[in-house]
PDB file of the backbone (N, CA, C, O) and the ligand in Angstrom, with CONECT records:
HET     ZN  A 101       1
ATOM      1  N   MET A   1      44.232 135.478 126.025  1.00  0.00           N
ATOM      2  CA  MET A   1      43.177 134.601 126.720  1.00  0.00           C
ATOM      3  C   MET A   1      43.528 134.385 128.150  1.00  0.00           C
ATOM      4  O   MET A   1      44.679 134.029 128.403  1.00  0.00           O
ATOM      5  N   ILE A   2      42.569 134.581 129.231  1.00  0.00           N
ATOM      6  CA  ILE A   2      42.803 134.241 130.450  1.00  0.00           C
ATOM      7  C   ILE A   2      43.326 132.746 130.871  1.00  0.00           C
ATOM      8  O   ILE A   2      43.987 132.504 131.881  1.00  0.00           O
ATOM      9  N   ALA A   3      42.915 131.831 129.933  1.00  0.00           N
ATOM     10  CA  ALA A   3      43.397 130.357 130.201  1.00  0.00           C
ATOM     11  C   ALA A   3      44.999 130.417 129.819  1.00  0.00           C
ATOM     12  O   ALA A   3      45.804 129.956 130.629  1.00  0.00           O
ATOM     13  N   ASP A   4      45.404 130.924 128.717  1.00  0.00           N
ATOM     14  CA  ASP A   4      46.734 131.135 128.477  1.00  0.00           C
ATOM     15  C   ASP A   4      47.447 131.876 129.393  1.00  0.00           C
ATOM     16  O   ASP A   4      48.598 131.486 129.590  1.00  0.00           O
ATOM     17  N   GLU A   5      47.052 132.883 130.031  1.00  0.00           N
ATOM     18  CA  GLU A   5      47.826 133.632 131.055  1.00  0.00           C
ATOM     19  C   GLU A   5      48.023 132.874 132.284  1.00  0.00           C
ATOM     20  O   GLU A   5      49.022 133.013 132.990  1.00  0.00           O
ATOM     21  N   LYS A   6      46.951 131.975 132.569  1.00  0.00           N
ATOM     22  CA  LYS A   6      47.062 131.141 133.695  1.00  0.00           C
ATOM     23  C   LYS A   6      48.252 129.996 133.593  1.00  0.00           C
ATOM     24  O   LYS A   6      48.998 129.644 134.506  1.00  0.00           O
ATOM     25  N   ARG A   7      48.226 129.551 132.344  1.00  0.00           N
ATOM     26  CA  ARG A   7      49.321 128.470 132.143  1.00  0.00           C
ATOM     27  C   ARG A   7      50.505 129.304 132.265  1.00  0.00           C
ATOM     28  O   ARG A   7      51.323 128.879 133.082  1.00  0.00           O
ATOM     29  N   THR A   8      50.824 130.439 131.632  1.00  0.00           N
ATOM     30  CA  THR A   8      52.149 130.969 131.690  1.00  0.00           C
ATOM     31  C   THR A   8      52.441 131.378 133.012  1.00  0.00           C
ATOM     32  O   THR A   8      53.581 131.167 133.426  1.00  0.00           O
ATOM     33  N   ILE A   9      51.598 131.936 133.762  1.00  0.00           N
ATOM     34  CA  ILE A   9      52.010 132.396 135.097  1.00  0.00           C
ATOM     35  C   ILE A   9      52.402 131.268 136.024  1.00  0.00           C
ATOM     36  O   ILE A   9      53.218 131.436 136.930  1.00  0.00           O
ATOM     37  N   LYS A  10      51.728 129.967 135.748  1.00  0.00           N
ATOM     38  CA  LYS A  10      52.053 128.979 136.597  1.00  0.00           C
ATOM     39  C   LYS A  10      53.538 128.329 136.197  1.00  0.00           C
ATOM     40  O   LYS A  10      54.280 127.839 137.049  1.00  0.00           O
ATOM     41  N   GLU A  11      53.846 128.390 134.860  1.00  0.00           N
ATOM     42  CA  GLU A  11      55.179 127.974 134.399  1.00  0.00           C
ATOM     43  C   GLU A  11      56.263 128.915 134.934  1.00  0.00           C
ATOM     44  O   GLU A  11      57.370 128.515 135.296  1.00  0.00           O
ATOM     45  N   MET A  12      55.891 130.119 134.957  1.00  0.00           N
ATOM     46  CA  MET A  12      56.933 131.184 135.323  1.00  0.00           C
ATOM     47  C   MET A  12      57.230 131.070 136.875  1.00  0.00           C
ATOM     48  O   MET A  12      58.341 131.100 137.405  1.00  0.00           O
ATOM     49  N   ILE A  13      56.011 130.933 137.482  1.00  0.00           N
ATOM     50  CA  ILE A  13      56.435 130.849 139.130  1.00  0.00           C
ATOM     51  C   ILE A  13      57.112 129.463 139.365  1.00  0.00           C
ATOM     52  O   ILE A  13      57.981 129.435 140.237  1.00  0.00           O
ATOM     53  N   SER A  14      56.836 128.365 138.730  1.00  0.00           N
ATOM     54  CA  SER A  14      57.438 127.170 138.967  1.00  0.00           C
ATOM     55  C   SER A  14      58.814 127.334 138.692  1.00  0.00           C
ATOM     56  O   SER A  14      59.652 127.043 139.546  1.00  0.00           O
ATOM     57  N   LEU A  15      59.134 127.785 137.549  1.00  0.00           N
ATOM     58  CA  LEU A  15      60.492 128.061 137.117  1.00  0.00           C
ATOM     59  C   LEU A  15      61.283 128.697 138.308  1.00  0.00           C
ATOM     60  O   LEU A  15      62.265 128.202 138.862  1.00  0.00           O
ATOM     61  N   TYR A  16      60.636 129.956 138.617  1.00  0.00           N
ATOM     62  CA  TYR A  16      61.435 130.894 139.579  1.00  0.00           C
ATOM     63  C   TYR A  16      61.518 130.192 141.002  1.00  0.00           C
ATOM     64  O   TYR A  16      62.463 130.458 141.743  1.00  0.00           O
ATOM     65  N   CYS A  17      60.537 129.303 141.379  1.00  0.00           N
ATOM     66  CA  CYS A  17      60.519 128.661 142.639  1.00  0.00           C
ATOM     67  C   CYS A  17      61.736 127.548 142.623  1.00  0.00           C
ATOM     68  O   CYS A  17      62.594 127.476 143.502  1.00  0.00           O
ATOM     69  N   ARG A  18      61.663 126.753 141.545  1.00  0.00           N
ATOM     70  CA  ARG A  18      62.611 125.637 141.340  1.00  0.00           C
ATOM     71  C   ARG A  18      63.951 126.306 141.450  1.00  0.00           C
ATOM     72  O   ARG A  18      64.706 126.023 142.379  1.00  0.00           O
ATOM     73  N   LYS A  19      64.263 127.166 140.550  1.00  0.00           N
ATOM     74  CA  LYS A  19      65.641 127.850 140.394  1.00  0.00           C
ATOM     75  C   LYS A  19      66.128 128.498 141.679  1.00  0.00           C
ATOM     76  O   LYS A  19      67.309 128.619 142.006  1.00  0.00           O
ATOM     77  N   HIS A  20      65.184 128.853 142.289  1.00  0.00           N
ATOM     78  CA  HIS A  20      65.708 129.511 143.629  1.00  0.00           C
ATOM     79  C   HIS A  20      65.635 128.600 144.804  1.00  0.00           C
ATOM     80  O   HIS A  20      65.671 129.057 145.946  1.00  0.00           O
ATOM     81  N   ASN A  21      65.536 127.349 144.565  1.00  0.00           N
ATOM     82  CA  ASN A  21      65.457 126.060 145.637  1.00  0.00           C
ATOM     83  C   ASN A  21      64.711 126.492 146.779  1.00  0.00           C
ATOM     84  O   ASN A  21      65.159 126.488 147.925  1.00  0.00           O
ATOM     85  N   HIS A  22      63.352 126.932 146.384  1.00  0.00           N
ATOM     86  CA  HIS A  22      62.462 127.318 147.543  1.00  0.00           C
ATOM     87  C   HIS A  22      61.979 125.938 148.312  1.00  0.00           C
ATOM     88  O   HIS A  22      61.669 125.860 149.500  1.00  0.00           O
ATOM     89  N   SER A  23      61.989 125.062 147.517  1.00  0.00           N
ATOM     90  CA  SER A  23      61.259 123.718 147.943  1.00  0.00           C
ATOM     91  C   SER A  23      62.007 122.605 147.399  1.00  0.00           C
ATOM     92  O   SER A  23      62.522 122.654 146.282  1.00  0.00           O
ATOM     93  N   CYS A  24      62.078 121.566 148.197  1.00  0.00           N
ATOM     94  CA  CYS A  24      62.964 120.405 147.913  1.00  0.00           C
ATOM     95  C   CYS A  24      62.170 119.403 147.100  1.00  0.00           C
ATOM     96  O   CYS A  24      62.750 118.428 146.625  1.00  0.00           O
ATOM     97  N   SER A  25      60.761 119.609 146.900  1.00  0.00           N
ATOM     98  CA  SER A  25      60.159 118.724 146.222  1.00  0.00           C
ATOM     99  C   SER A  25      59.456 119.567 144.847  1.00  0.00           C
ATOM    100  O   SER A  25      59.420 120.795 144.774  1.00  0.00           O
ATOM    101  N   PRO A  26      58.998 118.776 143.958  1.00  0.00           N
ATOM    102  CA  PRO A  26      58.564 119.279 142.559  1.00  0.00           C
ATOM    103  C   PRO A  26      57.488 120.373 142.842  1.00  0.00           C
ATOM    104  O   PRO A  26      57.251 121.161 141.926  1.00  0.00           O
ATOM    105  N   GLU A  27      56.832 120.495 143.988  1.00  0.00           N
ATOM    106  CA  GLU A  27      55.610 121.224 144.153  1.00  0.00           C
ATOM    107  C   GLU A  27      56.173 122.646 144.476  1.00  0.00           C
ATOM    108  O   GLU A  27      57.298 122.835 144.939  1.00  0.00           O
ATOM    109  N   LEU A  28      55.284 123.607 144.187  1.00  0.00           N
ATOM    110  CA  LEU A  28      55.790 124.904 144.667  1.00  0.00           C
ATOM    111  C   LEU A  28      55.802 125.111 145.994  1.00  0.00           C
ATOM    112  O   LEU A  28      54.938 124.520 146.642  1.00  0.00           O
ATOM    113  N   CYS A  29      56.710 125.934 146.669  1.00  0.00           N
ATOM    114  CA  CYS A  29      56.723 126.286 148.010  1.00  0.00           C
ATOM    115  C   CYS A  29      55.500 127.074 148.378  1.00  0.00           C
ATOM    116  O   CYS A  29      54.762 127.522 147.500  1.00  0.00           O
ATOM    117  N   ARG A  30      55.291 127.235 149.532  1.00  0.00           N
ATOM    118  CA  ARG A  30      54.028 127.665 150.174  1.00  0.00           C
ATOM    119  C   ARG A  30      53.870 129.149 149.657  1.00  0.00           C
ATOM    120  O   ARG A  30      52.734 129.533 149.378  1.00  0.00           O
ATOM    121  N   GLU A  31      54.945 130.007 149.514  1.00  0.00           N
ATOM    122  CA  GLU A  31      54.850 131.331 149.145  1.00  0.00           C
ATOM    123  C   GLU A  31      54.502 131.491 147.568  1.00  0.00           C
ATOM    124  O   GLU A  31      53.708 132.296 147.080  1.00  0.00           O
ATOM    125  N   CYS A  32      55.284 130.537 146.898  1.00  0.00           N
ATOM    126  CA  CYS A  32      54.932 130.717 145.621  1.00  0.00           C
ATOM    127  C   CYS A  32      53.576 130.204 145.210  1.00  0.00           C
ATOM    128  O   CYS A  32      53.027 130.747 144.252  1.00  0.00           O
ATOM    129  N   LYS A  33      52.953 129.163 145.871  1.00  0.00           N
ATOM    130  CA  LYS A  33      51.762 128.772 145.783  1.00  0.00           C
ATOM    131  C   LYS A  33      50.707 129.751 146.056  1.00  0.00           C
ATOM    132  O   LYS A  33      49.709 129.887 145.349  1.00  0.00           O
ATOM    133  N   GLU A  34      50.980 130.459 147.161  1.00  0.00           N
ATOM    134  CA  GLU A  34      50.126 131.598 147.596  1.00  0.00           C
ATOM    135  C   GLU A  34      50.051 132.713 146.381  1.00  0.00           C
ATOM    136  O   GLU A  34      49.027 133.298 146.029  1.00  0.00           O
ATOM    137  N   LEU A  35      51.354 132.872 145.830  1.00  0.00           N
ATOM    138  CA  LEU A  35      51.286 134.130 144.821  1.00  0.00           C
ATOM    139  C   LEU A  35      50.504 133.633 143.418  1.00  0.00           C
ATOM    140  O   LEU A  35      49.902 134.378 142.646  1.00  0.00           O
ATOM    141  N   LEU A  36      50.652 132.346 143.303  1.00  0.00           N
ATOM    142  CA  LEU A  36      49.956 131.809 142.081  1.00  0.00           C
ATOM    143  C   LEU A  36      48.500 131.844 142.159  1.00  0.00           C
ATOM    144  O   LEU A  36      47.821 132.171 141.186  1.00  0.00           O
ATOM    145  N   GLU A  37      47.998 131.519 143.285  1.00  0.00           N
ATOM    146  CA  GLU A  37      46.566 131.514 143.677  1.00  0.00           C
ATOM    147  C   GLU A  37      46.050 132.885 143.508  1.00  0.00           C
ATOM    148  O   GLU A  37      45.014 133.211 142.929  1.00  0.00           O
ATOM    149  N   TYR A  38      46.972 133.697 144.132  1.00  0.00           N
ATOM    150  CA  TYR A  38      46.556 135.206 144.122  1.00  0.00           C
ATOM    151  C   TYR A  38      46.345 135.749 142.561  1.00  0.00           C
ATOM    152  O   TYR A  38      45.397 136.452 142.211  1.00  0.00           O
ATOM    153  N   ALA A  39      47.296 135.335 141.792  1.00  0.00           N
ATOM    154  CA  ALA A  39      47.463 135.666 140.521  1.00  0.00           C
ATOM    155  C   ALA A  39      46.290 135.177 139.549  1.00  0.00           C
ATOM    156  O   ALA A  39      45.885 135.868 138.614  1.00  0.00           O
ATOM    157  N   TYR A  40      45.711 133.722 139.915  1.00  0.00           N
ATOM    158  CA  TYR A  40      44.710 133.237 139.372  1.00  0.00           C
ATOM    159  C   TYR A  40      43.299 133.981 139.789  1.00  0.00           C
ATOM    160  O   TYR A  40      42.372 134.153 138.998  1.00  0.00           O
ATOM    161  N   ARG A  41      43.298 134.330 140.961  1.00  0.00           N
ATOM    162  CA  ARG A  41      42.014 135.006 141.478  1.00  0.00           C
ATOM    163  C   ARG A  41      41.869 136.425 140.983  1.00  0.00           C
ATOM    164  O   ARG A  41      40.747 136.913 140.854  1.00  0.00           O
ATOM    165  N   ARG A  42      43.175 137.236 140.648  1.00  0.00           N
ATOM    166  CA  ARG A  42      43.043 138.371 140.213  1.00  0.00           C
ATOM    167  C   ARG A  42      42.514 138.421 138.478  1.00  0.00           C
ATOM    168  O   ARG A  42      41.870 139.328 137.951  1.00  0.00           O
ATOM    169  N   LEU A  43      42.925 137.378 137.946  1.00  0.00           N
ATOM    170  CA  LEU A  43      42.493 137.040 136.695  1.00  0.00           C
ATOM    171  C   LEU A  43      41.119 136.728 136.562  1.00  0.00           C
ATOM    172  O   LEU A  43      40.401 137.186 135.673  1.00  0.00           O
ATOM    173  N   ASP A  44      40.719 135.867 137.540  1.00  0.00           N
ATOM    174  CA  ASP A  44      39.259 135.302 137.452  1.00  0.00           C
ATOM    175  C   ASP A  44      38.376 136.576 137.685  1.00  0.00           C
ATOM    176  O   ASP A  44      37.347 136.761 137.035  1.00  0.00           O
ATOM    177  N   LYS A  45      38.868 137.526 138.731  1.00  0.00           N
ATOM    178  CA  LYS A  45      37.919 138.580 139.062  1.00  0.00           C
ATOM    179  C   LYS A  45      38.121 139.869 137.992  1.00  0.00           C
ATOM    180  O   LYS A  45      37.328 140.801 138.123  1.00  0.00           O
ATOM    181  N   CYS A  46      39.000 139.948 137.093  1.00  0.00           N
ATOM    182  CA  CYS A  46      39.270 140.844 136.284  1.00  0.00           C
ATOM    183  C   CYS A  46      37.914 141.174 135.439  1.00  0.00           C
ATOM    184  O   CYS A  46      37.493 140.330 134.648  1.00  0.00           O
ATOM    185  N   PRO A  47      37.312 142.279 135.601  1.00  0.00           N
ATOM    186  CA  PRO A  47      35.959 142.618 134.934  1.00  0.00           C
ATOM    187  C   PRO A  47      36.204 142.900 133.353  1.00  0.00           C
ATOM    188  O   PRO A  47      35.236 143.131 132.629  1.00  0.00           O
ATOM    189  N   HIS A  48      37.385 142.877 132.893  1.00  0.00           N
ATOM    190  CA  HIS A  48      37.586 143.110 131.616  1.00  0.00           C
ATOM    191  C   HIS A  48      37.741 141.888 130.796  1.00  0.00           C
ATOM    192  O   HIS A  48      37.777 141.961 129.568  1.00  0.00           O
ATOM    193  N   GLY A  49      37.838 140.706 131.472  1.00  0.00           N
ATOM    194  CA  GLY A  49      38.000 139.518 130.978  1.00  0.00           C
ATOM    195  C   GLY A  49      38.998 139.350 129.913  1.00  0.00           C
ATOM    196  O   GLY A  49      40.144 139.779 130.044  1.00  0.00           O
ATOM    197  N   ASP A  50      38.550 138.675 128.760  1.00  0.00           N
ATOM    198  CA  ASP A  50      39.430 138.395 127.676  1.00  0.00           C
ATOM    199  C   ASP A  50      39.533 139.642 126.675  1.00  0.00           C
ATOM    200  O   ASP A  50      40.289 139.563 125.707  1.00  0.00           O
ATOM    201  N   ASP A  51      38.856 140.669 126.884  1.00  0.00           N
ATOM    202  CA  ASP A  51      39.282 141.856 126.158  1.00  0.00           C
ATOM    203  C   ASP A  51      40.025 142.848 126.895  1.00  0.00           C
ATOM    204  O   ASP A  51      40.220 143.949 126.379  1.00  0.00           O
ATOM    205  N   LYS A  52      40.478 142.565 128.096  1.00  0.00           N
ATOM    206  CA  LYS A  52      41.221 143.247 128.875  1.00  0.00           C
ATOM    207  C   LYS A  52      42.355 144.154 128.085  1.00  0.00           C
ATOM    208  O   LYS A  52      43.237 143.550 127.474  1.00  0.00           O
ATOM    209  N   PRO A  53      42.344 145.260 128.088  1.00  0.00           N
ATOM    210  CA  PRO A  53      43.524 146.163 127.341  1.00  0.00           C
ATOM    211  C   PRO A  53      44.795 145.898 127.857  1.00  0.00           C
ATOM    212  O   PRO A  53      45.549 145.093 127.309  1.00  0.00           O
ATOM    213  N   SER A  54      45.113 146.560 128.948  1.00  0.00           N
ATOM    214  CA  SER A  54      46.325 146.368 129.527  1.00  0.00           C
ATOM    215  C   SER A  54      46.308 146.794 130.955  1.00  0.00           C
ATOM    216  O   SER A  54      45.902 147.926 131.220  1.00  0.00           O
ATOM    217  N   CYS A  55      46.729 145.955 131.943  1.00  0.00           N
ATOM    218  CA  CYS A  55      46.746 146.380 133.361  1.00  0.00           C
ATOM    219  C   CYS A  55      47.222 147.655 133.654  1.00  0.00           C
ATOM    220  O   CYS A  55      46.710 148.345 134.535  1.00  0.00           O
ATOM    221  N   ARG A  56      48.315 148.071 132.870  1.00  0.00           N
ATOM    222  CA  ARG A  56      48.977 149.305 133.173  1.00  0.00           C
ATOM    223  C   ARG A  56      48.006 150.450 132.791  1.00  0.00           C
ATOM    224  O   ARG A  56      48.164 151.541 133.340  1.00  0.00           O
ATOM    225  N   HIS A  57      47.175 150.306 132.034  1.00  0.00           N
ATOM    226  CA  HIS A  57      46.242 151.235 131.835  1.00  0.00           C
ATOM    227  C   HIS A  57      44.728 151.242 132.679  1.00  0.00           C
ATOM    228  O   HIS A  57      43.835 152.087 132.631  1.00  0.00           O
ATOM    229  N   CYS A  58      44.801 150.050 133.411  1.00  0.00           N
ATOM    230  CA  CYS A  58      43.453 149.830 133.930  1.00  0.00           C
ATOM    231  C   CYS A  58      43.452 150.691 135.296  1.00  0.00           C
ATOM    232  O   CYS A  58      44.481 150.816 135.961  1.00  0.00           O
ATOM    233  N   LYS A  59      42.331 151.224 135.634  1.00  0.00           N
ATOM    234  CA  LYS A  59      42.110 152.186 136.608  1.00  0.00           C
ATOM    235  C   LYS A  59      41.896 151.419 137.883  1.00  0.00           C
ATOM    236  O   LYS A  59      41.952 152.020 138.956  1.00  0.00           O
ATOM    237  N   ILE A  60      41.651 150.117 137.832  1.00  0.00           N
ATOM    238  CA  ILE A  60      41.360 149.264 139.164  1.00  0.00           C
ATOM    239  C   ILE A  60      42.651 149.100 139.958  1.00  0.00           C
ATOM    240  O   ILE A  60      42.682 149.227 141.182  1.00  0.00           O
ATOM    241  N   HIS A  61      43.705 148.815 139.216  1.00  0.00           N
ATOM    242  CA  HIS A  61      45.012 148.394 140.087  1.00  0.00           C
ATOM    243  C   HIS A  61      44.679 147.386 141.141  1.00  0.00           C
ATOM    244  O   HIS A  61      44.627 147.640 142.344  1.00  0.00           O
ATOM    245  N   CYS A  62      44.464 146.246 140.602  1.00  0.00           N
ATOM    246  CA  CYS A  62      43.867 145.264 141.535  1.00  0.00           C
ATOM    247  C   CYS A  62      44.947 144.443 142.320  1.00  0.00           C
ATOM    248  O   CYS A  62      44.596 143.734 143.263  1.00  0.00           O
ATOM    249  N   TYR A  63      46.160 144.525 141.966  1.00  0.00           N
ATOM    250  CA  TYR A  63      47.208 143.900 142.820  1.00  0.00           C
ATOM    251  C   TYR A  63      47.600 144.848 144.001  1.00  0.00           C
ATOM    252  O   TYR A  63      47.668 146.073 143.906  1.00  0.00           O
ATOM    253  N   SER A  64      47.851 144.107 145.137  1.00  0.00           N
ATOM    254  CA  SER A  64      48.150 144.769 146.380  1.00  0.00           C
ATOM    255  C   SER A  64      49.669 145.049 145.929  1.00  0.00           C
ATOM    256  O   SER A  64      50.292 144.491 145.025  1.00  0.00           O
ATOM    257  N   GLN A  65      50.126 146.134 146.863  1.00  0.00           N
ATOM    258  CA  GLN A  65      51.635 146.431 146.406  1.00  0.00           C
ATOM    259  C   GLN A  65      52.515 145.350 146.715  1.00  0.00           C
ATOM    260  O   GLN A  65      53.461 145.129 145.959  1.00  0.00           O
ATOM    261  N   ASP A  66      52.308 144.587 147.817  1.00  0.00           N
ATOM    262  CA  ASP A  66      53.092 143.448 148.158  1.00  0.00           C
ATOM    263  C   ASP A  66      53.063 142.387 147.043  1.00  0.00           C
ATOM    264  O   ASP A  66      54.121 141.928 146.614  1.00  0.00           O
ATOM    265  N   MET A  67      51.981 142.026 146.610  1.00  0.00           N
ATOM    266  CA  MET A  67      51.908 140.822 145.529  1.00  0.00           C
ATOM    267  C   MET A  67      52.378 141.396 144.285  1.00  0.00           C
ATOM    268  O   MET A  67      52.962 140.628 143.522  1.00  0.00           O
ATOM    269  N   ARG A  68      52.224 142.656 143.926  1.00  0.00           N
ATOM    270  CA  ARG A  68      52.806 143.197 142.850  1.00  0.00           C
ATOM    271  C   ARG A  68      54.299 143.173 142.702  1.00  0.00           C
ATOM    272  O   ARG A  68      54.847 142.987 141.615  1.00  0.00           O
ATOM    273  N   ALA A  69      55.015 143.390 143.967  1.00  0.00           N
ATOM    274  CA  ALA A  69      56.449 143.315 144.127  1.00  0.00           C
ATOM    275  C   ALA A  69      56.838 142.084 143.803  1.00  0.00           C
ATOM    276  O   ALA A  69      57.796 141.921 143.047  1.00  0.00           O
ATOM    277  N   ARG A  70      56.054 140.909 144.400  1.00  0.00           N
ATOM    278  CA  ARG A  70      56.470 139.661 144.161  1.00  0.00           C
ATOM    279  C   ARG A  70      56.346 139.012 142.882  1.00  0.00           C
ATOM    280  O   ARG A  70      57.106 138.129 142.484  1.00  0.00           O
ATOM    281  N   ILE A  71      55.378 139.473 142.263  1.00  0.00           N
ATOM    282  CA  ILE A  71      55.041 138.998 140.835  1.00  0.00           C
ATOM    283  C   ILE A  71      56.041 139.501 139.970  1.00  0.00           C
ATOM    284  O   ILE A  71      56.521 138.815 139.068  1.00  0.00           O
ATOM    285  N   ARG A  72      56.456 140.937 140.256  1.00  0.00           N
ATOM    286  CA  ARG A  72      57.510 141.687 139.275  1.00  0.00           C
ATOM    287  C   ARG A  72      58.942 140.871 139.496  1.00  0.00           C
ATOM    288  O   ARG A  72      59.767 140.736 138.592  1.00  0.00           O
ATOM    289  N   ALA A  73      59.093 140.387 140.743  1.00  0.00           N
ATOM    290  CA  ALA A  73      60.269 139.532 140.906  1.00  0.00           C
ATOM    291  C   ALA A  73      60.326 138.307 140.114  1.00  0.00           C
ATOM    292  O   ALA A  73      61.379 137.983 139.565  1.00  0.00           O
ATOM    293  N   VAL A  74      59.249 137.595 140.015  1.00  0.00           N
ATOM    294  CA  VAL A  74      59.005 136.504 139.175  1.00  0.00           C
ATOM    295  C   VAL A  74      59.259 136.753 137.729  1.00  0.00           C
ATOM    296  O   VAL A  74      60.029 136.085 137.039  1.00  0.00           O
ATOM    297  N   MET A  75      58.492 137.852 137.294  1.00  0.00           N
ATOM    298  CA  MET A  75      58.699 138.258 135.851  1.00  0.00           C
ATOM    299  C   MET A  75      60.019 138.638 135.493  1.00  0.00           C
ATOM    300  O   MET A  75      60.474 138.347 134.387  1.00  0.00           O
ATOM    301  N   ARG A  76      60.732 139.325 136.425  1.00  0.00           N
ATOM    302  CA  ARG A  76      62.053 139.622 136.001  1.00  0.00           C
ATOM    303  C   ARG A  76      63.078 138.422 135.902  1.00  0.00           C
ATOM    304  O   ARG A  76      64.038 138.449 135.132  1.00  0.00           O
ATOM    305  N   TYR A  77      62.815 137.443 136.688  1.00  0.00           N
ATOM    306  CA  TYR A  77      63.599 136.281 136.474  1.00  0.00           C
ATOM    307  C   TYR A  77      63.132 135.382 135.226  1.00  0.00           C
ATOM    308  O   TYR A  77      63.914 135.006 134.354  1.00  0.00           O
ATOM    309  N   ALA A  78      61.807 135.096 135.249  1.00  0.00           N
ATOM    310  CA  ALA A  78      61.356 133.944 134.447  1.00  0.00           C
ATOM    311  C   ALA A  78      61.043 134.648 132.981  1.00  0.00           C
ATOM    312  O   ALA A  78      61.139 133.975 131.954  1.00  0.00           O
ATOM    313  N   GLY A  79      60.660 136.050 132.947  1.00  0.00           N
ATOM    314  CA  GLY A  79      60.148 136.492 131.734  1.00  0.00           C
ATOM    315  C   GLY A  79      61.145 136.259 130.595  1.00  0.00           C
ATOM    316  O   GLY A  79      60.776 135.604 129.620  1.00  0.00           O
ATOM    317  N   PRO A  80      62.428 136.773 130.662  1.00  0.00           N
ATOM    318  CA  PRO A  80      63.421 136.847 129.584  1.00  0.00           C
ATOM    319  C   PRO A  80      63.695 135.330 129.362  1.00  0.00           C
ATOM    320  O   PRO A  80      63.918 134.977 128.205  1.00  0.00           O
ATOM    321  N   ARG A  81      63.699 134.461 130.286  1.00  0.00           N
ATOM    322  CA  ARG A  81      63.940 132.875 130.142  1.00  0.00           C
ATOM    323  C   ARG A  81      62.910 132.116 129.295  1.00  0.00           C
ATOM    324  O   ARG A  81      63.234 131.172 128.575  1.00  0.00           O
ATOM    325  N   MET A  82      61.462 132.639 129.430  1.00  0.00           N
ATOM    326  CA  MET A  82      60.532 132.054 128.791  1.00  0.00           C
ATOM    327  C   MET A  82      59.974 132.670 127.402  1.00  0.00           C
ATOM    328  O   MET A  82      59.121 132.185 126.659  1.00  0.00           O
ATOM    329  N   LEU A  83      60.630 133.760 127.277  1.00  0.00           N
ATOM    330  CA  LEU A  83      60.146 134.600 126.266  1.00  0.00           C
ATOM    331  C   LEU A  83      60.220 133.905 124.832  1.00  0.00           C
ATOM    332  O   LEU A  83      59.397 134.125 123.944  1.00  0.00           O
ATOM    333  N   LEU A  84      61.214 133.113 124.725  1.00  0.00           N
ATOM    334  CA  LEU A  84      61.266 132.409 123.179  1.00  0.00           C
ATOM    335  C   LEU A  84      60.064 131.382 123.134  1.00  0.00           C
ATOM    336  O   LEU A  84      59.451 131.112 122.101  1.00  0.00           O
ATOM    337  N   ARG A  85      59.795 130.830 124.411  1.00  0.00           N
ATOM    338  CA  ARG A  85      58.767 129.619 124.224  1.00  0.00           C
ATOM    339  C   ARG A  85      57.310 130.234 124.294  1.00  0.00           C
ATOM    340  O   ARG A  85      56.413 129.729 123.618  1.00  0.00           O
ATOM    341  N   HIS A  86      57.117 131.128 124.964  1.00  0.00           N
ATOM    342  CA  HIS A  86      55.947 131.755 124.981  1.00  0.00           C
ATOM    343  C   HIS A  86      55.699 133.232 124.963  1.00  0.00           C
ATOM    344  O   HIS A  86      55.194 133.899 125.866  1.00  0.00           O
ATOM    345  N   PRO A  87      56.161 133.671 123.711  1.00  0.00           N
ATOM    346  CA  PRO A  87      56.230 135.261 123.401  1.00  0.00           C
ATOM    347  C   PRO A  87      54.999 135.903 123.748  1.00  0.00           C
ATOM    348  O   PRO A  87      54.955 136.804 124.585  1.00  0.00           O
ATOM    349  N   LEU A  88      53.900 135.432 123.076  1.00  0.00           N
ATOM    350  CA  LEU A  88      52.706 136.323 123.307  1.00  0.00           C
ATOM    351  C   LEU A  88      52.178 136.309 124.726  1.00  0.00           C
ATOM    352  O   LEU A  88      51.881 137.394 125.227  1.00  0.00           O
ATOM    353  N   SER A  89      52.017 135.115 125.477  1.00  0.00           N
ATOM    354  CA  SER A  89      51.670 135.238 126.844  1.00  0.00           C
ATOM    355  C   SER A  89      52.649 136.202 127.772  1.00  0.00           C
ATOM    356  O   SER A  89      52.263 137.013 128.615  1.00  0.00           O
ATOM    357  N   ILE A  90      53.916 135.924 127.425  1.00  0.00           N
ATOM    358  CA  ILE A  90      54.787 136.717 128.369  1.00  0.00           C
ATOM    359  C   ILE A  90      54.582 138.295 128.242  1.00  0.00           C
ATOM    360  O   ILE A  90      54.533 139.076 129.192  1.00  0.00           O
ATOM    361  N   ILE A  91      54.467 138.625 126.853  1.00  0.00           N
ATOM    362  CA  ILE A  91      54.294 140.066 126.580  1.00  0.00           C
ATOM    363  C   ILE A  91      52.849 140.513 127.326  1.00  0.00           C
ATOM    364  O   ILE A  91      52.714 141.593 127.902  1.00  0.00           O
ATOM    365  N   SER A  92      51.930 139.624 127.229  1.00  0.00           N
ATOM    366  CA  SER A  92      50.694 140.096 127.814  1.00  0.00           C
ATOM    367  C   SER A  92      50.828 140.076 129.448  1.00  0.00           C
ATOM    368  O   SER A  92      50.230 140.912 130.126  1.00  0.00           O
ATOM    369  N   TRP A  93      51.563 139.177 129.966  1.00  0.00           N
ATOM    370  CA  TRP A  93      51.923 139.390 131.344  1.00  0.00           C
ATOM    371  C   TRP A  93      52.751 140.561 131.747  1.00  0.00           C
ATOM    372  O   TRP A  93      52.657 141.059 132.869  1.00  0.00           O
ATOM    373  N   LEU A  94      53.525 140.979 130.870  1.00  0.00           N
ATOM    374  CA  LEU A  94      54.337 142.193 131.257  1.00  0.00           C
ATOM    375  C   LEU A  94      53.524 143.216 131.237  1.00  0.00           C
ATOM    376  O   LEU A  94      53.938 144.157 131.913  1.00  0.00           O
ATOM    377  N   ARG A  95      52.455 143.397 130.681  1.00  0.00           N
ATOM    378  CA  ARG A  95      51.419 144.526 130.576  1.00  0.00           C
ATOM    379  C   ARG A  95      50.699 144.348 132.019  1.00  0.00           C
ATOM    380  O   ARG A  95      50.144 145.350 132.472  1.00  0.00           O
ATOM    381  N   HIS A  96      50.671 143.346 132.650  1.00  0.00           N
ATOM    382  CA  HIS A  96      49.819 143.200 133.869  1.00  0.00           C
ATOM    383  C   HIS A  96      50.530 144.153 134.968  1.00  0.00           C
ATOM    384  O   HIS A  96      49.840 144.760 135.786  1.00  0.00           O
ATOM    385  N   ILE A  97      51.685 144.237 134.951  1.00  0.00           N
ATOM    386  CA  ILE A  97      52.323 144.668 136.206  1.00  0.00           C
ATOM    387  C   ILE A  97      52.992 146.189 135.754  1.00  0.00           C
ATOM    388  O   ILE A  97      53.618 146.858 136.577  1.00  0.00           O
TER     389      ILE A  97
HETATM  390 ZN    ZN A 101      59.011 129.209 145.717  1.00  0.00          ZN2+
END
């Protein structure tokens, strides 16, 4: 579900941002906020909606190269750390990239 994916990506980016000390407040730093908004927009615009198969097999390739690299860095860091808590949404996110 898109709503679950949004919640998960937000947690992953927050964890990543916090652990890398990007920001001295509990808020996301500017770059991570931008990345989160970008990910939200891509989810909202995805024409496959909730029955999206897997972005890897999707012909649209909606992420720009730069954003894809940034989201991958977040996944590499936060994915394994959050896998036990949100196994299904993480697996679904791993298929996005
Ligand atoms: Zn950050």
